[in-house]
C-alpha positions as CSV (number, residue, x, y, z in Angstrom):
1,X,-16.7,-11.7,-36.3
2,X,-15.8,-8.5,-34.5
3,X,-12.2,-7.3,-34.8
4,X,-10.0,-7.7,-31.7
5,X,-10.4,-4.9,-29.2
6,X,-6.9,-3.6,-29.7
7,X,-6.2,-4.6,-33.3
8,X,-3.2,-2.7,-34.7
9,X,-2.2,-1.1,-31.4
10,X,1.5,-0.6,-30.6
11,X,2.3,-0.4,-26.9
12,X,5.2,-0.1,-24.5
13,X,4.8,-1.6,-21.0
14,X,7.4,-0.8,-18.4
15,X,8.1,-3.2,-15.6
16,X,6.6,-6.0,-17.7
17,X,8.7,-8.9,-16.6
18,X,6.6,-9.8,-13.5
19,X,3.4,-9.2,-11.5
20,X,1.1,-6.4,-12.7
21,X,3.2,-5.4,-15.6
22,X,3.3,-8.9,-16.9
23,X,-0.5,-9.2,-16.5
24,X,-1.0,-6.0,-18.5
25,X,1.4,-7.0,-21.3
26,X,-0.3,-10.4,-21.7
27,X,-3.8,-8.8,-21.6
28,X,-2.9,-6.3,-24.3
29,X,-1.5,-9.0,-26.5
30,X,-4.6,-11.2,-25.9
31,X,-6.8,-8.3,-26.9
32,X,-5.0,-8.0,-30.3
33,X,-2.2,-5.5,-29.8
34,X,0.0,-5.6,-32.9
35,X,3.2,-5.1,-30.9
36,X,3.9,-5.1,-27.1
37,X,7.4,-3.7,-26.2
38,X,8.3,-5.3,-22.9
39,X,10.6,-2.8,-21.2
40,X,12.2,-3.9,-17.9
41,X,15.6,-4.2,-16.3
42,X,15.3,-7.9,-16.1
43,X,14.2,-10.0,-19.1
44,X,12.5,-12.9,-17.3
45,X,12.9,-15.4,-14.5
46,X,15.4,-13.8,-12.1
47,X,14.5,-15.8,-9.1
48,X,14.9,-14.7,-5.5
49,X,13.3,-17.9,-4.1
50,X,15.9,-18.5,-1.5
51,X,16.1,-14.9,-0.3
52,X,13.2,-15.0,2.1
53,X,14.2,-18.2,3.8
54,X,17.8,-17.2,4.3
55,X,17.1,-13.8,5.6
56,X,14.4,-15.1,7.9
57,X,16.7,-17.6,9.4
58,X,19.4,-15.1,10.1
59,X,17.5,-11.9,10.9
60,X,13.9,-12.9,11.6
61,X,10.6,-12.4,9.7
62,X,10.6,-8.6,9.8
63,X,14.0,-8.3,8.1
64,X,12.9,-11.0,5.6
65,X,10.0,-8.9,4.6
66,X,12.1,-5.8,4.1
67,X,14.6,-7.8,2.1
68,X,11.9,-9.0,-0.3
69,X,10.7,-5.5,-0.7
70,X,14.2,-4.5,-1.8
71,X,14.2,-7.4,-4.3
72,X,10.9,-6.3,-5.8
73,X,12.2,-5.6,-9.3
74,X,13.8,-9.1,-9.5
75,X,10.7,-11.1,-9.0
76,X,8.9,-12.7,-11.9
77,X,5.6,-14.4,-12.2
78,X,6.7,-17.4,-14.3
79,X,9.6,-19.3,-15.8
80,X,8.9,-18.0,-19.3
81,X,9.8,-14.3,-20.0
82,X,6.8,-12.2,-20.8
83,X,7.7,-11.5,-24.4
84,X,8.5,-15.2,-25.1
85,X,5.1,-16.2,-23.7
86,X,3.5,-13.7,-26.1
87,X,5.5,-15.3,-28.9
88,X,4.3,-18.7,-28.0
89,X,0.6,-17.7,-27.8
90,X,0.3,-15.1,-30.6
91,X,3.4,-15.1,-32.8
92,X,7.0,-13.8,-32.7
93,X,6.2,-10.5,-34.3
94,X,3.8,-9.5,-31.5
95,X,6.4,-8.7,-28.7
96,X,10.0,-7.7,-28.1
97,X,12.0,-7.2,-25.0
98,X,14.2,-4.2,-24.3
99,X,16.4,-3.8,-21.2
100,X,15.3,-0.3,-20.1
101,X,15.6,1.9,-17.0
102,X,12.8,4.5,-17.0
103,X,14.8,6.8,-14.8
104,X,17.4,7.3,-17.6
105,X,17.1,10.3,-20.0
106,X,19.9,8.8,-22.2
107,X,20.7,5.2,-22.8
108,X,23.6,3.6,-21.0
109,X,25.5,2.1,-23.9
110,X,28.3,0.8,-21.7
111,X,26.0,-1.4,-19.6
112,X,23.5,-2.1,-22.3
113,X,20.6,-0.3,-20.6
114,X,18.2,1.7,-22.8
115,X,16.1,4.7,-22.0
116,X,12.4,4.8,-22.9
117,X,13.4,7.1,-25.8
118,X,15.1,4.2,-27.4
119,X,12.0,2.0,-26.8
120,X,9.8,4.5,-28.5
121,X,12.2,4.7,-31.5
122,X,12.3,0.9,-31.7
123,X,8.5,0.6,-31.6
124,X,8.0,3.3,-34.3
125,X,10.7,1.6,-36.5
126,X,8.7,-1.6,-36.4
127,X,5.1,-0.5,-36.8
128,X,5.3,3.2,-37.8
129,X,3.7,4.6,-34.7
130,X,3.3,4.3,-30.9
131,X,-0.3,4.2,-29.6
132,X,0.1,3.5,-25.9
133,X,2.6,3.9,-23.0
134,X,1.9,2.0,-19.8
135,X,4.0,3.4,-16.9
136,X,4.0,0.4,-14.6
137,X,7.6,0.1,-13.4
138,X,7.8,1.1,-9.7
139,X,10.0,1.1,-6.6
140,X,8.5,0.2,-3.3
141,X,10.1,1.7,-0.2
142,X,8.0,0.1,2.5
143,X,7.9,-0.7,6.2
144,X,10.3,2.1,7.1
145,X,9.0,4.7,9.6
146,X,9.5,8.3,8.5
147,X,12.0,9.1,11.3
148,X,14.2,6.2,10.2
149,X,14.0,6.9,6.4
150,X,17.0,8.4,4.6
151,X,16.9,10.9,1.9
152,X,18.5,8.3,-0.4
153,X,15.6,5.9,0.2
154,X,13.0,8.7,-0.4
155,X,14.8,9.7,-3.6
156,X,15.0,6.2,-4.8
157,X,11.2,5.8,-4.7
158,X,10.6,9.1,-6.4
159,X,13.3,8.5,-9.0
160,X,11.2,5.6,-10.5
161,X,7.6,6.2,-9.5
162,X,7.6,9.9,-10.1
163,X,10.6,11.1,-12.2
164,X,10.7,7.9,-14.2
165,X,7.0,8.3,-15.1
166,X,7.7,11.9,-16.2
167,X,10.7,10.9,-18.4
168,X,8.9,8.0,-20.1
169,X,5.8,10.1,-20.7
170,X,7.8,12.9,-22.1
171,X,9.3,10.7,-24.7
172,X,6.0,9.0,-25.6
173,X,4.1,12.3,-25.9
174,X,6.9,13.7,-28.1
175,X,6.2,10.9,-30.5
176,X,2.4,11.2,-30.2
177,X,2.6,14.8,-31.3
178,X,4.3,13.7,-34.6
179,X,1.6,11.2,-35.5
180,X,-1.7,11.5,-37.2
181,X,-4.9,10.6,-35.3
182,X,-5.9,6.9,-35.4
183,X,-9.3,5.5,-36.4
184,X,-10.8,6.6,-33.1
185,X,-9.4,10.2,-33.4
186,X,-6.5,9.9,-31.0
187,X,-2.7,10.5,-31.4
188,X,-1.8,8.5,-28.3
189,X,-2.6,7.3,-24.9
190,X,-0.8,7.0,-21.5
191,X,-1.8,4.7,-18.6
192,X,-0.1,5.3,-15.3
193,X,-0.2,2.5,-12.8
194,X,-0.4,4.2,-9.4
195,X,-1.8,2.5,-6.3
196,X,-4.4,2.7,-3.6
197,X,-1.5,4.0,-1.6
198,X,-1.8,7.2,-3.7
199,X,-5.1,7.9,-2.1
200,X,-4.8,6.2,1.3
201,X,-2.2,6.7,4.0
202,X,-0.3,3.5,4.9
203,X,2.1,3.2,7.9
204,X,5.7,2.9,7.0
205,X,5.0,3.9,3.4
206,X,5.3,7.7,3.4
207,X,7.7,7.8,0.3
208,X,5.6,5.2,-1.6
209,X,2.3,6.9,-0.8
210,X,3.7,10.3,-1.8
211,X,5.2,9.1,-5.0
212,X,2.0,7.3,-6.1
213,X,0.0,10.3,-5.2
214,X,2.2,12.4,-7.4
215,X,1.4,10.1,-10.3
216,X,-2.3,10.9,-9.9
217,X,-1.7,14.7,-10.0
218,X,0.6,14.2,-13.0
219,X,-2.1,12.1,-14.8
220,X,-4.7,14.8,-14.4
221,X,-2.3,17.5,-15.6
222,X,-1.3,15.6,-18.7
223,X,-4.9,14.8,-19.5
224,X,-5.9,18.5,-19.5
225,X,-2.7,19.7,-21.1
226,X,-2.9,17.5,-24.2
227,X,-6.7,16.9,-24.6
228,X,-6.9,19.3,-27.5
229,X,-4.0,17.5,-29.1
230,X,-6.0,14.3,-28.9
231,X,-3.8,12.5,-26.3
232,X,-5.5,10.7,-23.4
233,X,-4.0,10.0,-20.0
234,X,-5.5,7.9,-17.2
235,X,-4.3,6.1,-14.1
236,X,-5.1,2.7,-12.5
237,X,-4.9,2.3,-8.7
238,X,-4.4,-1.4,-7.9
239,X,-5.2,-2.7,-4.5
240,X,-3.5,-5.7,-3.0
241,X,-2.7,-7.9,-6.0
242,X,-1.2,-11.4,-5.8
243,X,2.2,-11.0,-7.4
244,X,5.3,-13.1,-6.9
245,X,6.7,-10.3,-4.8
246,X,3.7,-10.4,-2.4
247,X,3.6,-14.2,-2.4
248,X,7.2,-14.3,-1.2
249,X,6.5,-11.9,1.6
250,X,3.8,-14.2,2.8
251,X,6.1,-17.2,2.6
252,X,8.9,-15.3,4.4
253,X,6.8,-14.0,7.3
254,X,4.3,-16.8,7.6
255,X,1.7,-14.2,8.3
256,X,-1.6,-14.3,6.3
257,X,-3.9,-12.6,8.8
258,X,-3.6,-9.3,7.0
259,X,-5.2,-10.8,3.9
260,X,-8.5,-10.4,5.6
261,X,-8.0,-6.6,5.4
262,X,-6.9,-6.6,1.8
263,X,-10.5,-5.9,0.5
264,X,-14.1,-6.4,1.6
265,X,-13.9,-9.6,-0.6
266,X,-11.4,-11.0,1.8
267,X,-9.0,-12.0,-0.9
268,X,-6.4,-10.6,-3.2
269,X,-6.7,-9.5,-6.8
270,X,-4.8,-11.0,-9.7
271,X,-2.5,-9.3,-12.2
272,X,-5.2,-10.1,-14.9
273,X,-7.6,-7.8,-13.0
274,X,-5.3,-4.9,-13.7
275,X,-4.7,-6.2,-17.2
276,X,-8.4,-6.1,-17.9
277,X,-8.7,-2.5,-16.8
278,X,-5.7,-1.5,-18.9
279,X,-7.3,-3.1,-22.0
280,X,-10.4,-1.0,-21.5
281,X,-8.5,2.2,-21.0
282,X,-6.3,1.4,-24.0
283,X,-9.3,1.0,-26.3
284,X,-10.3,4.3,-28.0
285,X,-13.5,2.6,-29.1
286,X,-14.5,1.7,-25.6
287,X,-13.1,4.5,-23.4
288,X,-12.5,7.3,-25.9
289,X,-14.4,9.8,-23.8
290,X,-12.4,8.9,-20.7
291,X,-9.3,11.0,-19.7
292,X,-7.8,12.3,-16.5
293,X,-9.4,9.6,-14.2
294,X,-7.9,7.3,-11.6
295,X,-9.6,3.9,-11.8
296,X,-9.5,1.9,-8.6
297,X,-9.2,-1.9,-9.1
298,X,-9.0,-2.8,-5.4
299,X,-11.9,-5.1,-4.4
300,X,-13.5,-2.2,-2.6
301,X,-10.4,-1.3,-0.4
302,X,-10.9,2.4,-0.8
303,X,-14.7,2.2,-0.3
304,X,-14.4,1.3,3.3
């Protein structure tokens, strides 16, 4: 019997409590990852189920949609926290949860919020190395025209999607450089979860599009800068994916007509679709000659 695709791999996945991050963490564990560090501000099921209905009743569908965008980081795709689901399926030693804020350079001990530097240290203390960082945590500033956007809103988006990605990657790469090469000849691997918004302009999403585009340039630069040090870096560009966040927007607005424009397939993708792509990029055996790319998983959205 062939060994699991990611046997022995130690990974950190940011934004792992719901949606795409949850799908990636579960996929890595299913593929045999030794340890998945689930790093997020919220551990598990922090429901916002009443938010859409209450805001819609008081302010209308448009404001309900905006409110749900603001609540993005609090959505979760199931009652069981991601790390506990991995425990149930594969064993308690296969995952841990750390309350992390990727925009922090130093941990906030007073509030019990860790930086990714701490997550790296914790991973190494348990398995002896870190093989993979998945930068998935993101902030969506959407449905706000440029002339109405504040600098604070712009900066909020970049603080997570751009600066947070830089900070987390810096800590991971610092550890990678201390390590010997693995059986496939690599010291470490970074996967950045960008978006089709990084390649396509979307109305009302100038900050989000700019931040996700910045992730793509960052990915290419890191890939070239560290190739000789045997560190890979790639990006995934998800299209419209059915996450709890997106589902609640549909519930709040009652509008499903835009689904026909989500992709030429006329349906949404699933978090597992992004998880499958992440597993391939995580495997030095399967994608070892791949670095610096942005892989679209969008049902053909960008091909039109």
